[in-house]
N, C-alpha and C positions, 0 to 999 in steps of 0.2 A: 149527623148534622142534621141531615133534609126535614125539612119542610113540608108540608101541604100549605099553599092559598089560592082561592076562591081571586076569579074572575070578576071583577064587581062592576065593571059597565060596560055598553055596551061596543066603545076605545079600545075595548082588551087592556083597561088600570087593572092593577093589582096593587097588595099592599105589601114592601117587604118587611118580613120579621122587623123587632124593634130591637131586639140582641144583633142582628146582623151590621143593620143600621149603623148600632153603636159601635162595635166593634170596628166597622170600617168606617169609621166618621161620614156618613153618608146623612147628609139632613137636604133640610130646603130648599133648593137650585144647585144641588149635587149635578150633575154630570157623568152617565149613566154611558158607556159602550153597551150596545145589546148584540150578540151574536148566532147561533144557530151551528153550534157544534154536535153532528150525527143527530142524533134523538132530544138534545136540550136544547134550551136558550140561556144563555150564561148574562151577565152582569157583570160588568168590568169597569170598577171605580174610575173616572176619567181624574189626573188632580189637578189638584188648577193649580195659576201660573203661579200665588202664594206654595202653594207645599214644594214647586219644584223646586223656586228660589234656592239658588249654593246648592245647586247639586250639578250642574257640569263640568267639566272638569279641562274646554275652553279658557281660555285666559277671557274679560271683558271682552278684549280689542280682535279680540279672532271670533266672537263671537258677534260685534259688528258687524263686524269684513265679509261676514257670511248673512248679515240679514241682507245688508245694503246688496249683492253678490245676488241672492234670491228675488229679491226688490227688482232687479234689474230685466231676467228673468222674466219677473212676471208679465 
């Protein structure tokens, strides 16, 4: 399923093929994590807050308690 792409600008920009963007729900403004793994460059979609909503196993109260603790430490 690998595709060949071309670096299109001096700044290193390239285009992710349309079917990959559609499959992963990547659109303008989506955030991607870029990493080097061995000899490869990987892109991983960073979920938005809306996509993460409701995925935590913490109670709302526990989540707020932990956020408060992190704010105090910061």
